[in-house]
C-alpha positions as CSV (number, residue, x, y, z in Angstrom):
1,M,20.5,1.0,-10.3
2,T,18.1,3.2,-8.4
3,H,16.0,2.4,-5.4
4,C,13.6,3.6,-2.8
5,A,14.7,5.4,0.3
6,D,13.7,3.2,3.2
7,P,11.6,4.3,6.2
8,Q,12.2,2.4,9.4
9,P,12.4,-1.4,9.3
10,V,10.5,-3.6,11.7
11,K,13.5,-4.2,13.9
12,S,13.7,-0.5,14.9
13,L,10.0,-0.5,15.9
14,R,9.8,-3.5,18.1
15,K,10.1,-1.5,21.3
16,R,8.1,1.5,20.1
17,L,5.1,-0.3,18.8
18,P,4.9,-3.8,20.3
19,W,1.1,-3.7,20.3
20,A,1.0,-3.5,16.5
21,L,3.4,-6.4,16.2
22,A,1.4,-8.5,18.6
23,C,-1.8,-7.6,16.8
24,L,-0.8,-8.0,13.2
25,G,2.7,-9.4,13.0
26,L,3.2,-6.5,10.7
27,C,4.9,-3.2,11.4
28,T,7.7,-3.0,8.9
29,G,7.7,0.8,8.7
30,G,8.7,0.7,5.0
31,L,9.3,-1.3,1.9
32,L,12.4,-2.3,0.1
33,I,11.2,-1.8,-3.4
34,Q,14.5,-1.3,-5.2
35,H,16.1,-0.7,-8.6
36,G,13.9,1.9,-10.1
37,M,14.9,3.9,-13.2
38,D,15.0,7.6,-14.1
39,A,11.9,7.4,-16.3
40,P,11.2,9.9,-19.1
41,T,8.5,11.6,-17.0
42,P,8.3,11.4,-13.2
43,P,5.5,9.2,-11.8
44,P,2.5,11.3,-10.7
45,Q,2.4,12.3,-7.1
46,P,-0.8,13.0,-5.0
47,S,-1.8,16.5,-4.3
48,A,-2.6,17.8,-0.8
49,A,-6.3,17.6,-1.7
50,E,-6.1,13.8,-1.7
51,G,-5.0,13.8,2.0
52,F,-7.2,14.5,5.0
53,T,-8.0,18.2,5.2
54,S,-6.9,18.6,8.8
55,V,-5.5,16.7,11.8
56,E,-9.0,16.5,13.2
57,A,-10.3,15.0,10.0
58,A,-7.7,12.2,9.9
59,P,-9.0,8.9,11.2
60,A,-7.5,7.2,14.2
61,V,-5.9,3.8,13.7
62,G,-8.7,1.4,12.8
63,E,-11.2,4.1,11.6
64,V,-12.1,5.3,8.1
65,A,-12.5,8.9,7.0
66,A,-15.4,10.6,8.8
67,T,-16.2,12.6,5.7
68,S,-16.8,9.5,3.6
69,A,-19.6,8.1,5.9
70,P,-19.4,4.6,4.3
71,P,-22.0,2.0,5.0
72,K,-20.7,-0.7,7.2
73,V,-19.7,-3.8,5.2
74,P,-19.0,-7.0,7.2
75,A,-15.5,-8.3,7.0
76,M,-14.9,-11.2,4.6
77,A,-13.5,-14.6,5.6
78,P,-9.7,-14.7,4.9
79,A,-8.8,-15.9,1.4
80,T,-5.6,-15.7,-0.7
81,P,-5.7,-12.6,-3.0
82,T,-4.9,-13.4,-6.6
83,R,-5.3,-10.2,-8.5
84,V,-5.5,-6.4,-8.0
85,R,-7.5,-4.3,-10.4
86,I,-7.7,-0.4,-10.4
87,T,-9.7,0.7,-13.4
88,A,-8.9,4.4,-12.9
89,I,-5.2,3.9,-13.7
90,G,-5.4,0.8,-15.8
91,V,-4.0,-1.7,-13.3
92,N,-4.9,-5.4,-13.8
93,A,-2.1,-7.4,-12.1
94,P,-1.6,-10.8,-10.6
95,L,-0.5,-10.9,-6.9
96,T,2.4,-12.8,-5.4
97,A,3.0,-13.5,-1.7
98,L,5.7,-11.4,0.0
99,A,7.5,-12.0,3.2
100,L,9.8,-10.0,5.5
101,Q,13.6,-10.2,4.8
102,S,16.1,-10.8,7.5
103,N,16.7,-7.0,7.8
104,G,13.0,-6.4,8.6
105,H,12.0,-4.9,5.3
106,L,9.3,-6.3,3.1
107,A,10.7,-8.2,0.1
108,A,9.8,-6.7,-3.3
109,P,8.0,-8.5,-6.2
110,T,10.4,-9.8,-8.8
111,E,11.4,-7.2,-11.4
112,S,11.1,-9.8,-14.3
113,N,7.4,-9.0,-14.5
114,R,6.6,-5.3,-14.4
115,N,2.9,-6.1,-14.2
116,L,3.2,-7.9,-10.8
117,A,2.2,-6.7,-7.3
118,G,2.7,-8.5,-4.0
119,W,0.7,-8.8,-0.8
120,Y,2.2,-9.4,2.7
121,R,1.3,-13.0,3.3
122,N,1.8,-13.0,7.1
123,G,-0.5,-10.1,7.6
124,T,-4.2,-9.6,6.8
125,A,-5.8,-11.0,3.6
126,P,-7.5,-8.2,1.7
127,G,-11.2,-8.1,2.7
128,A,-10.7,-9.7,6.1
129,A,-10.7,-7.7,9.3
130,G,-7.4,-5.8,9.7
131,T,-4.9,-3.9,7.6
132,A,-3.9,-5.6,4.4
133,V,-0.8,-4.5,2.5
134,I,-0.2,-4.6,-1.3
135,A,3.1,-3.4,-2.6
136,G,4.4,-2.9,-6.2
137,H,7.3,-1.3,-8.1
138,V,6.9,2.2,-9.5
139,D,9.4,1.3,-12.2
140,T,12.3,-1.0,-13.1
141,Q,15.2,-0.8,-15.4
142,A,12.9,-1.9,-18.2
143,G,10.4,1.0,-17.7
144,P,7.3,2.0,-15.7
145,A,5.9,-0.8,-13.6
146,V,2.5,-1.8,-12.1
147,F,2.1,1.0,-9.6
148,Y,3.7,3.8,-11.7
149,N,0.4,5.8,-11.6
150,L,-0.6,5.1,-8.0
151,G,-0.1,8.8,-7.1
152,A,-2.8,9.8,-9.6
153,L,-5.5,8.1,-7.7
154,K,-8.2,10.2,-6.0
155,K,-10.5,9.9,-3.0
156,G,-13.6,7.8,-3.8
157,M,-12.0,5.7,-6.5
158,T,-12.1,2.0,-6.1
159,V,-9.7,-0.9,-5.9
160,D,-10.8,-4.4,-6.6
161,V,-8.9,-7.4,-5.2
162,D,-9.9,-10.8,-6.6
163,R,-9.5,-13.8,-4.2
164,A,-9.0,-17.5,-4.4
165,D,-12.5,-18.1,-2.9
166,H,-14.0,-16.7,-6.1
167,T,-14.9,-13.4,-4.5
168,T,-13.8,-9.8,-5.1
169,A,-13.2,-7.4,-2.2
170,V,-14.0,-3.8,-3.3
171,F,-12.2,-1.0,-1.5
172,S,-13.0,2.7,-1.7
173,I,-10.0,5.1,-1.4
174,D,-10.0,7.5,1.6
175,E,-6.6,9.1,1.2
176,V,-3.5,9.2,-1.1
177,V,-0.4,10.6,0.4
178,A,3.4,10.9,-0.5
179,Y,5.7,10.6,2.5
180,S,9.4,11.3,2.7
181,A,11.4,8.4,4.3
182,S,12.0,10.5,7.4
183,E,8.3,11.3,7.9
184,F,6.9,7.9,7.1
185,P,4.0,7.3,9.7
186,S,4.5,3.6,10.4
187,R,1.8,3.5,13.0
188,K,-0.8,5.0,10.7
189,V,0.2,2.9,7.7
190,Y,0.6,-0.5,9.4
191,G,-1.3,-0.1,12.6
192,G,-4.0,-2.6,13.7
193,T,-7.7,-2.2,12.9
194,T,-10.9,-4.1,13.6
195,Q,-12.3,-3.1,10.2
196,P,-11.2,-4.5,6.7
197,E,-8.8,-1.9,5.3
198,L,-6.2,-1.9,2.6
199,R,-2.9,-0.1,2.0
200,L,-1.3,0.2,-1.5
201,I,2.4,1.2,-1.4
202,T,5.1,2.1,-3.9
203,C,8.1,4.4,-4.2
204,G,7.6,8.1,-4.7
205,A,7.8,11.5,-2.9
206,G,10.4,12.8,-5.4
207,F,13.5,11.4,-6.9
208,D,17.2,12.2,-6.1
209,K,19.1,12.0,-9.4
210,A,22.4,12.3,-7.7
211,R,21.8,9.3,-5.5
212,H,19.6,7.5,-8.0
213,E,16.8,6.9,-5.5
214,Y,13.3,7.8,-4.6
215,L,12.9,9.9,-1.5
216,G,10.0,8.0,0.1
217,N,6.7,6.3,-0.6
218,V,3.2,6.9,-2.0
219,V,0.6,5.3,0.2
220,V,-3.1,4.7,-0.6
221,Y,-5.5,4.2,2.3
222,A,-8.8,2.4,1.5
223,H,-11.6,0.6,3.3
224,L,-13.9,-2.3,2.2
225,T,-17.2,-1.1,0.7
226,A,-18.5,-4.2,-1.1
227,A,-17.9,-8.0,-1.5
228,R,-18.9,-9.6,-4.8
229,K,-18.9,-13.1,-6.3
230,L,-16.5,-13.4,-9.3
């Protein structure tokens, strides 16, 4: 069995980032998405061009990339997400609710369905004001899984999240980054925001064959740009 190298769990961040916990109830610092496999070809990883070009260009917590200059879209009313669709990489997957485990890590979606992603049910619903989190396996013992190609996404591509209120929240991607476990920026990934934003997360950042584990995570940052009726 292989697994993701874990960034800091929520327990280790309670004293450092209490504001984030109070605001969102979410500051896990990492995901426990376990039991990957040494696939025939490694999953794609984002290039440096898909990150912000400089420290000055990177948005503060709660802001979107200045270079994208998106029109302001009002936050949607909270509603349970049911499906995530990413046309650019062929993702069309149902969503299941995820909770924190006793060790402070986010539980992973079941491995029995490789085409399944999960959303953090005690955080923000995608489309509502705040930082919503959707996680998925990069692979399982059976082969590549739902977020295997997450690292191939580019700035400006879109992510659709269908919701139980018969609406679709459309997000535009601002940044795609691979982080090693030791450099995972918990505050940036999980920090509070007054705008509707989305994070997609899976394992990545290289693979250690000796230890049979991924070295970190791939994170996609996106913000709401449209709301549609299904």
